[in-house]
N, C-alpha and C positions, 0 to 999 in steps of 0.2 A: 457256829456251831461250836463244843467243848467234845473234846475228845469219848467224854460218855455218852454224848447226846447218839440217840440213835441216827446213823449215816444215810438209809433208804428210806423210801416207797416203793411197796410194790403194788403192779396193778396186774388185778384179772380180767382180761379182756376174753370176754366167750361169748366168742361169735358162731355165725350158722355153721362153718363147716370145719370147727374146730375149738379148743378151747386152751389159751395160753396165761402162763403167769411169767411177767416181767419186771424184774428190779430195778430199779432206776436212781443215779446218787444224786450227789445235791447240785449236780451240773445237767441236770435232767437229761444224763447219756443212759444208754444200757448197759446195764452191769451183768446180770443172766438172762436167758428166759427158757422157760420146758414147753414145749407144744405138744397136745396130743388130736389129731383127727377124728373128727365125733362121724361116728357110722348114722348114715339118712337110711331111712325105711320111706318106702314108698308103697304103702298097701294095695294103692288104684292109682291109678292115672290123674295128675290132677291131686294129690294127696304128696304130702311129706310131713313124717314125723320125727321126733327124739327122743329119747330115751333120757327121762330126767336122772336116772340113779345113776347112769354113764355121767351125762355132763357134771353132777357132782363128785364121783368119782375122781372122774378124768381134773377135777379143781383141786383137790387135793392133791393129787400127786403132783401137779403142777406148782403147785404151792411149796409143798415139800423137796421137791426137783431143784426148783431156784435156789432154795435154801441151803442145800449140799453143795451145791454147784459153786455158790460165790461163798461157801467155809464161813456161815454165818447163822445165827441164830435169829430165833422171832424177838429177840428183847432190841435187835437192831435195826429197828422195823417200824418206823416213826407211825405210820398208818396205810390202810390200805385201801384204795378205792376201786369201783366196778364198771366197765364199759361193759353192755352187755346187748346182744342179738335182742331187737325191740320187737313186739306186737307177739312173738311165739311165747302158749300160754298151758297151764297145765291145771289141774285140780289132784289134792292130796289129802290123807287122812290126818288129821292135825294132832293125830293120838298117836298114831302109829309112822307117822314121817311117809308112809307108802304111795306113790304117786297112783292115782284110781284108772287113769288112762296114760296112753304116751303122751306127750307134747306137742299141742301142733303149730308145726313152723310159719311164719307169716308169708310163707311162698305157697301156703297151702290154698288150693280152691273150693274145697269142698263146700263150704258154705258160698258158693256165689248164689246159687237158686235161692235161698233166704234172704241175700239181697236184691235179685235181683223183683222178687214177691215184695220186700220191705219199699225199693224204689216204685212198684206199681202202686202201691197203698198212699203213696205221697210224702214217704219220711225223708226222704234225700236231703230236701233242703235244710228242714229241721236240725236233723243230725249234724249238717256241716256248720250251722250258726251255732250250735250248742258246743262242737268239738274243733272247727276248723278241717275237719278229715272228709274225705271222698266217702259216699256208701262203698265200700269197698270189702271183700273178701280178707287184706292183707291185714287189716287192724283185728283186733283181740275179743271185740264186743260177739261177734257172730260165732265164734270160734269156742267160746266160753259157753255160749246159748248150746251150740252142740253137744259139748263136754256134759252141761248139766244132764242134759236127756239122755244121750247114751249110759251115765252112771247111774242113772235112776233106774233105767231099762234092767243095766246090767248086773246092780246091787238091789235091787229090790228086797224090801223095803233099806233104805238108806239114808241116815238121820244126817241132815245138810248141816247140824248144829256143828257136826263134827269134822267138816269139808274148810278146808284154806282153798280160794283161787290166787294165780298170782302170775305175771311176767317170770323171765327168766332170772331177774335179779334180785326178785320178792325168793324164789326158792331156795337159791343159791344163798342167799343173806338168811335166811330162814334158820338151814342148818349149819350155816359159818356161825350162828349164835347158838346153835343146839336148841334151835326150836323155841329161843327167846322171844324174839323179834320177826312180826308178821306186816313189812312194809314196802313200800316203793317210794322213789323221788318222782317229782312232777313232772322230768323231763320224758319217764317211762310210762308214769299215767295219762300223759298227752298222746299219748301212742294207743290205747285200749278202744275207743272210739266210747267211753263211758265215762269220761272227765271232762265237766264243764271247762270250756278254756277259760273264762272271766273269774270264773268264783276258784279255780285249782280245785274243786272238789267232785266228787262222784254226782253223778248228775242223776237224779232221782228218775227222771218221767223216762230219762234211757234205760237205767237199771230197770223199771218197770218192763220197759219195750222188749228189753231182751230176757225179761224174766229170771235176772240174776239178783238174789237176796244183794242186800248190801255188807249184812255179818259176814260173808265171805271172801270178802274184797280187804284188800291191806290197808292202812294208814298211807296218808298220802304226807311226803317231807320236802322240806328244800334240798335240792342233788347235793350241795356241800352245808357238811355237818354231820355230827355224830349219830351213826344208826345203830349201833351197839355196839359190842368185844367177840372176837372168837372166843369160843371153848377153848380153855388152857390144855385140856389135852389133843388139838388139834393141831399146834406148831410148838408146842411146849410152854406156851408164855400167852397172856391176852394181847390182843395187838386191838387196836381202835379200826372200824369199818367208817372211814369221813365222807367218802363220796360214793354217790351212784348216779353215772347218767349212761342215758342212750346211746350205743356205737357211733351214732353221726351227730349226736350234742358233743361226745367228748371228744371226736376230731375235731369239729368245729369251735372246741374251747383250747385244744392242743394249738391249733394255727393264728392263734390270736383275734379272734373275728367275734370281738365282743361288742360290734355296735355298726349300725348301718353301711353299705357300700362294699362291705369285707363277705368274698364267697371263697367258699371250697367245694371240692369232690372228690369222695370217699369211693376208691376203684375198688369194689368188694365182689362179695356172691352179686351184688345188685350194685348199682352207682347212684349217690345218693349226695343230693348237693344242695347245700344249706348258706342259707343267708341271713344273718341276722337283723333284728327290724327294729329293735331299742324295745323300751319298755311298753308298747304300743302293740296290740296285734293288728295284722297287717292280713290282710283279706284280699286273693286272688282271681284276678277276673282271666286267669288259664289255668284252671284246675290244678295250681299248687295249692300245697296243704300248711297250712297255720300250725304250729307247733311250740311248745315250750322249747329254747334254747338251753337254760339251766336257772336253777333259783337257788339263792342265797341268802344269811339273815344279815344286814348292815349291822352298822354298829350302835345304831340306833333300837336295835331290835326290829325292826320293819323288814319284813321279806322282799328283798330284791328280785324283780323278774326280770328276766330277758325272753323274747319273744324271736320266732326264725318263721322262717317261709322255706317250704322245703320242696322238690323235686326228686320223685321216688321212681329210678326205674329198674324192673325187678329183676332184670337177667343178664349181666355183664361176664363178670367172671364166670358166673354158672355156664356159660354159652363153651366157656375156653375147657370147663371141665365136662362138656357132653362132647366136644373132641375129642375129647383123650377118652372119656369113661364110655361113652355111647356110642358113637359112630367110629371113632378109633382112628380119625384122621390124622391123630399125633400119639406123639407118646408119654410129652411131657409137657405142660405150660410153657416153658422156656424154648420149646420149640416153632412158637408162632411168630416172636421177631426176626428168626433168621427165614423161616418159612417165605413172609410175606416182603421179604426184600429182597427175595431170588426172582420174584418176577417185576416188572414195569410199573403195572398198574391191577385192578382188579379185574381185569380180562371182562369188563360188561357185567359182571356177577353182584347181586347185590344181596345181601343178606338182613331178614328182620327177626330179632332176638324176643320173639312172644313167647316163650317156650312156658309161662306160666300167666298169659297174656302179657298187654301193655298196661303200663303204670303211665306215671307223668308225660308227656302234658293227656295222654289220650283215654285211661282210664275203661280202655275196652278189655275186659274178664275173656272175651270170645275171640280175640285176636290169639293166633297161633302161628308159632316159628315155621321163616319159610325162605328158601335160595331161590332168588329169579335172576333170569337171566343165562342160564345155561348153556352152552352151544358145546358142539363137538371136541373144541380147542381148549376148552376151560380143564388146568390141572389142581390139584388138590390145593395149591399153592395159592391160587386166586380164591379158592373158597375160606383158608384160613386167613386172608388179607382182609375178606369182604367181611368176617365175621369183626375181626378189630377196627376196622373202616365204621361197622354197624355200633361199637360201641361210643365210638367217636361222635357218630354221629347224633344218637340219645342225647347224649349231653349236650350237644349244639341247640338241638331243642329247647331240652331245661332252661338254657341261657339266655335263649330268646324269648323265652317265658317270664322269666325273672327280669328279663332288659323291661318290657313292656309294663310288666307290675310294677317297679321301681320310679319309671322313666330317667333312670341312670343307667348307662352303658354300664358293664365289668368289664375293667379294664385289665384285671388278672384274675386268673383261676390258679388259687391254690390246690393241689391234689397230693392224696395219698393212697396209702391200700397197695396190697400187694401186684396189681398190676400197672402199676405205673413203674415200676421196674423196666418195663417192656419201652424202650427207646423210639421204636416204631412208632406204636400207640401215642405215646409223648407228643412226639415233633407231630404226625396226622394233626394230634387234639389241637396243638399249638394252629397249623396250617389251616381245617376250617373252621375253628373259630376266628381266628386272625388278632389273636393277643396271645401276650407269653404266659405259659405254663410252669409253674415252679414247684420244684419238688423236693420236698426236704431232706435232708439224709437221713434222719429215722421216719421209715415208712410208717409205722406202728403208732399212726397218729392217735387212734382212737386209745389205745392202751398208755400213752404219752398224755393226755387230756385226761382221763382219770387218776394217772398218779400227781399230774399237778394239781390236779381240782383237791385233790387227798392231803397234797401236803400243802397248798396253802390255807386249807381247812385247818390244820395243827401247826401253823405259822413256821412250817421246815422249811417255805420261802416264804418272803416276805411281800413279795409286788408280783402281780399276775402282767402288768404290760413287760415288767424288766425281763422276766423269765420266759415267755412267749417269744419276746423281739431278739432275745440269745439263741434260738434256735439255729441252729446252720444248715445251709440251703446246698442242697447238693449240686443241681442243676436248673436252670432258667430256660426253658426252650421257645424261641423266639418263631413266630412264624416265617415260613420261608419261601422257596421256590416255588414249594407245590400248592401253594394258596389256591392259586385258580381250578387247576384241576379238582380237590379238594372239596371247595364251594361249590363248581357244577357237582360233583356227584352226588352230592346232599339233597341237591334235586331230585334227583334220579331216584335216591333213595325213599324219600319221600312218597312218592309215585310207588313204590313198592310195599311200602310201609298202608297204605291206603286200601291194595289190592287183599292186605293177609288181615285186615280187620273184621269184624263180626263172623270171622269164619266159623266157629262150631254154634252159631245161633239157633236154636231149635225151631 
């Protein structure tokens, strides 16, 4: 790079709990960042919404703030990459840009009855064959169906020709480009339960099943490549938007997991374990999801497709948030490590983190959260420790499923996300898995992956393997003296899970 060449790549990391902009330099390190927490709306039990206008306003604020903090202009940015919370979706008026309803978040369970109805009608197997996904309220299809029904009641009559649908990447891209581009990428589209995983196109049979007109849906593009340019007045000059990835696929990209046998786990609001399965779709026998990892156009002009297999755990970091905001057992998330270490063990207490049902490998929408084993001697430290242990236990369940599906045992877990800062959790994770856990210096792997993808797409960086291999590792946690006890506790926890399943069935 010469002195006049843009020296930075900007990542927009649009998550469940907040929106962040991070500026990366040529060494792949963070130069500046800005973050704003996102308001969570709970209109009814089991429902969760976000205000799309707040997401857009916070994105604008974050972009402008990182430029000011780094004392640079938009001309210094080579490209923008987006990493976004997946499945969360909305409808908006394409003339005014006004959202027609709050976005329905991936954790929202309001469409569980519709999923049950479709399952009873025999649609689950066909949906899995077409999309690689389990029929669940987690994905966008039933949420969009609910939204369409709602707006047609609310705004009757409404001209659907004037309505756009999209996940958060599509909404932000549309706004970044001043309404010029209505698109998504393969990784996000593969999480809607509307994209055919083999053809990577909107599946006409599924659109018909969910009563979603195809003209509402965005164009599906490769994950790496030009999506459009920011409108000049936004940052002062145009910047190319060169990559869009679902947040979990973005972190897979950052970890260098571009071939089978490599596994990463992101500890965020939920826990997401993803392994790359190569150029072919691999189907799970253990209720894991088949998904697109990422796509790009090769030198020969052909689309290169990488697939993945994923275990999605709904509630991990959200449990810590609940301890803080819901039952006020802690005052800050950082309290959990100290409190867990103040007791020698969990005191016989086991926690089932089914606050939004159970994801992989159970997929039980009717499971509910529970503490088991409480006696008069139990202190709040035991309960906090039980919550942290439950996070690690859930991860072990999914690792076991991935090992069974792949036929080869994973020998190292690469980790990222906010909860990785918790040394107790990471050591317990290594103990219960019996394999090393590798924590990188940059825990914002989703943002880093979006930056890496965008930078590679504009030749800001030349080689993917060299780039990801140069990432700094903060610490590797080796299985220690706690292995035997951790693995014995796992068996007891599985018993607790069985008791919490099917709780809310009518």
